[in-house]
TORLOPA-504697 format. One line per 8 residues: for each residue x, y, z of N, C-alpha, C, CB. Coordinates in nm, 4 decimals. Glycine has a CB too. Example, Ala and Ser with C-alpha at 12.3 -4.5 7.8 and 13.67 -1.06 7.14 Angstrom:
BEGIN
1.3190:-0.5690:0.7800:1.2300:-0.4500:0.7800:1.3200:-0.3300:0.7800:1.1308:-0.4473:0.9046  1.2850:-0.2250:0.7080:1.3670:-0.1060:0.7140:1.2900:0.0030:0.7870:1.4084:-0.0598:0.5725;
END
This chain:
BEGIN
7.7914:7.8907:-5.0646:7.7052:7.9712:-4.9675:7.5710:7.9062:-4.9871:7.7013:8.1378:-4.9973  7.4590:7.9577:-4.8778:7.3478:7.8668:-4.9566:7.2350:7.9961:-4.9411:7.2946:7.6835:-4.8662  7.1146:7.9646:-5.0180:7.0131:8.0699:-5.0217:6.9082:8.0299:-4.9529:6.9708:8.1085:-5.1490  6.8715:8.1283:-4.8289:6.7408:8.0939:-4.7529:6.7049:8.2420:-4.7108:6.7599:7.9781:-4.6125  6.5523:8.2301:-4.7044:6.4963:8.3270:-4.6152:6.4554:8.3291:-4.4870:6.4152:8.3602:-4.6562  6.4470:8.4438:-4.4331:6.4369:8.4372:-4.2808:6.3238:8.5418:-4.2493:6.5863:8.4754:-4.2007  6.2491:8.4813:-4.1838:6.1194:8.5788:-4.1291:6.1403:8.6069:-3.9911:5.9648:8.5081:-4.1396  6.1070:8.7503:-3.9671:6.1296:8.7945:-3.8386:5.9917:8.8917:-3.7861:6.2762:8.8772:-3.8423;
5.9309:8.8070:-3.6814:5.8113:8.8790:-3.6549:5.7767:8.9191:-3.5141:5.7091:8.8054:-3.7025  5.7022:9.0078:-3.5067:5.6911:9.0565:-3.3870:5.5770:8.9960:-3.2904:5.6767:9.1902:-3.4075  5.4866:8.9254:-3.3729:5.3792:8.8405:-3.2972:5.3562:8.7344:-3.3809:5.2424:8.9120:-3.2640  5.3258:8.5926:-3.3408:5.2842:8.4790:-3.3881:5.1343:8.4373:-3.3596:5.3721:8.3888:-3.3411  5.0567:8.4252:-3.4506:4.9349:8.4163:-3.4335:4.9109:8.3024:-3.3850:4.8697:8.4408:-3.5296  4.8222:8.3124:-3.2669:4.7741:8.1729:-3.1960:4.8936:8.1676:-3.0555:4.7942:8.0078:-3.3301  4.9875:8.2262:-3.0997:5.0844:8.2025:-2.9760:5.1244:8.3305:-2.8829:5.2229:8.1434:-3.0338  5.0764:8.4396:-2.9603:5.1049:8.5838:-2.8689:5.2066:8.6699:-2.9074:5.1441:8.5585:-2.7250;
5.2663:8.7634:-2.8310:5.3716:8.8526:-2.8771:5.5027:8.7790:-2.8991:5.3918:8.9648:-2.7779  5.6120:8.8315:-2.9222:5.7530:8.7959:-2.9252:5.8011:8.7705:-2.7641:5.8411:8.9225:-3.0032  5.7625:8.8110:-2.6677:5.7873:8.7786:-2.5349:5.6930:8.6690:-2.4969:5.7746:8.8979:-2.4464  5.6035:8.6378:-2.5384:5.5222:8.5204:-2.5061:5.5862:8.4103:-2.5851:5.3666:8.5387:-2.5411  5.6233:8.3992:-2.7191:5.6666:8.3093:-2.7934:5.8215:8.2937:-2.7541:5.6348:8.3437:-2.9340  5.8918:8.3680:-2.7103:6.0559:8.3375:-2.6627:6.0384:8.2441:-2.5247:6.1571:8.5075:-2.6177  5.9360:8.2889:-2.4447:5.9552:8.2247:-2.3163:5.9511:8.0531:-2.3447:5.8293:8.2808:-2.2071  5.8848:8.0318:-2.4308:5.8596:7.8661:-2.4823:5.9749:7.8371:-2.6039:5.6743:7.8401:-2.5614;
6.0419:7.9050:-2.6466:6.1241:7.8821:-2.7667:6.2271:7.7869:-2.7180:6.1882:8.0159:-2.8295  6.3117:7.6985:-2.8192:6.4097:7.6255:-2.8067:6.5281:7.6777:-2.8656:6.3801:7.5135:-2.8480  6.6567:7.6377:-2.8062:6.7968:7.6864:-2.8614:6.8137:7.5627:-2.9586:6.9346:7.7070:-2.7345  6.8122:7.6010:-3.1025:6.8998:7.4619:-3.1823:7.0404:7.5284:-3.2481:6.7893:7.3786:-3.3400  7.1134:7.4249:-3.3253:7.2152:7.4719:-3.4031:7.1683:7.4464:-3.5568:7.3520:7.3998:-3.3619  7.1906:7.5751:-3.6023:7.1502:7.5944:-3.7458:7.3025:7.6516:-3.8461:7.0084:7.7253:-3.7425  7.3408:7.5641:-3.8897:7.4853:7.6066:-3.9934:7.5688:7.6519:-3.8766:7.4660:7.7552:-4.1330  7.5716:7.5859:-3.8080:7.6964:7.6390:-3.6978:7.6774:7.7453:-3.5934:7.8135:7.6997:-3.7748;
7.5699:7.7942:-3.5776:7.4999:7.9119:-3.5149:7.3746:7.8547:-3.4234:7.4441:8.0182:-3.6380  7.3598:7.9141:-3.3121:7.2588:7.8998:-3.2089:7.1465:7.9886:-3.2513:7.3121:7.9361:-3.0658  7.0464:7.9228:-3.2744:6.9045:8.0272:-3.2983:6.8211:7.9862:-3.2153:6.8242:8.0285:-3.4415  6.7029:8.0553:-3.1764:6.5942:8.0352:-3.1123:6.5086:8.0189:-3.1917:6.5634:8.1148:-3.0332  6.4082:7.9253:-3.1753:6.2957:7.8492:-3.2521:6.1836:7.7929:-3.1771:6.3510:7.7370:-3.3234  6.0727:7.8131:-3.2582:5.9527:7.7314:-3.1787:5.9559:7.5998:-3.1489:5.8362:7.7338:-3.2431  5.9360:7.5338:-3.0144:5.9072:7.3979:-2.9935:5.8344:7.3765:-3.0920:5.8496:7.3577:-2.8743  5.8256:7.2146:-3.1135:5.7157:7.1535:-3.2055:5.5728:7.1912:-3.1785:5.7201:7.0045:-3.1974;
5.5505:7.1545:-3.0321:5.4159:7.1963:-3.0241:5.3617:7.3234:-3.0430:5.3794:7.1687:-2.9227  5.4251:7.4415:-2.9937:5.4136:7.5930:-3.0589:5.4078:7.5820:-3.1976:5.5368:7.6922:-3.0269  5.5060:7.5343:-3.2745:5.4567:7.5475:-3.4376:5.3688:7.4805:-3.4881:5.5437:7.5223:-3.5290  5.3004:7.3628:-3.4132:5.1528:7.3112:-3.4852:5.0501:7.4161:-3.4109:5.1027:7.1181:-3.4452  5.0541:7.4510:-3.3320:4.9571:7.5618:-3.2680:4.9684:7.6705:-3.3701:5.0023:7.6194:-3.1077  5.0538:7.7175:-3.3970:5.0835:7.8284:-3.4698:5.0213:7.7948:-3.6318:5.2530:7.8551:-3.4579  5.0724:7.6865:-3.6752:5.0026:7.6576:-3.8131:4.8709:7.6429:-3.8077:5.0469:7.5411:-3.8781  4.8084:7.5847:-3.6920:4.6660:7.5477:-3.6850:4.5969:7.7069:-3.6903:4.6279:7.4479:-3.5313;
4.6524:7.7945:-3.6325:4.5785:7.9007:-3.6099:4.6040:8.0029:-3.7235:4.6067:7.9514:-3.4758  4.6906:7.9749:-3.8051:4.7149:8.0450:-3.9124:4.6034:7.9677:-4.0442:4.8912:8.0383:-3.9366  4.5660:7.8623:-4.0063:4.4641:7.8174:-4.1061:4.4856:7.8111:-4.2632:4.3573:7.9011:-4.0872  4.5893:7.8354:-4.2888:4.6555:7.8480:-4.4424:4.6334:7.6732:-4.5046:4.8662:7.9059:-4.4302  4.5665:7.6794:-4.6056:4.6066:7.5383:-4.6792:4.7477:7.4742:-4.6464:4.6074:7.5610:-4.8396  4.8463:7.5165:-4.6968:4.9695:7.4993:-4.6587:5.0130:7.4739:-4.5188:5.0243:7.5940:-4.6988  4.9576:7.5349:-4.4239:4.9760:7.5058:-4.2963:4.9097:7.3848:-4.2501:4.9401:7.6089:-4.2247  4.7871:7.3725:-4.2686:4.6968:7.2542:-4.2187:4.7560:7.1226:-4.3054:4.5154:7.2865:-4.2536;
4.8008:7.1438:-4.4278:4.8720:7.0379:-4.4488:4.9888:6.9293:-4.4102:4.8863:7.0668:-4.5086  5.0416:7.0459:-4.3400:5.1717:6.9444:-4.2521:5.1344:6.9260:-4.1197:5.3348:7.0161:-4.2378  5.0081:6.9724:-4.0581:4.9829:6.9357:-3.9055:4.9804:6.8182:-3.8786:4.8713:6.9767:-3.8500  4.9272:6.7315:-3.9492:4.9254:6.5671:-3.9148:5.0738:6.5181:-3.9167:4.8324:6.4706:-4.0369  5.1508:6.5644:-4.0133:5.2992:6.5319:-4.0393:5.3787:6.5694:-3.9193:5.3575:6.6089:-4.1665  5.3474:6.6982:-3.8627:5.4101:6.7580:-3.7487:5.3527:6.6741:-3.6433:5.3843:6.9138:-3.7303  5.2616:6.6626:-3.6138:5.2032:6.5968:-3.4773:5.2438:6.4438:-3.4850:5.0235:6.6124:-3.4633  5.2729:6.3774:-3.5900:5.3487:6.2433:-3.5990:5.4808:6.2571:-3.5296:5.3738:6.1971:-3.7509;
5.5471:6.3659:-3.5660:5.6816:6.3661:-3.4716:5.6787:6.4118:-3.3387:5.7846:6.4474:-3.5257  5.5329:6.4082:-3.2884:5.5363:6.4221:-3.1300:5.5380:6.3038:-3.0698:5.4234:6.4936:-3.0700  5.5211:6.1626:-3.1423:5.5329:6.0600:-3.0754:5.6388:5.9646:-3.0612:5.4535:6.0129:-3.1019;
END
């Protein structure tokens, strides 16, 4: 068994409500299950909007994945 945490949010800073976010979410497979998650551009936008040091630190790395 694996140890993991899961955040469930009703709103994502910089992206809007669950309904807004879900409209541009992607489906991915994780541990044999289909899950909805942010697409890469939305993840970057949410990290920029959060503005926390730990989020800003990975923005450039995530942007590199867009290329």
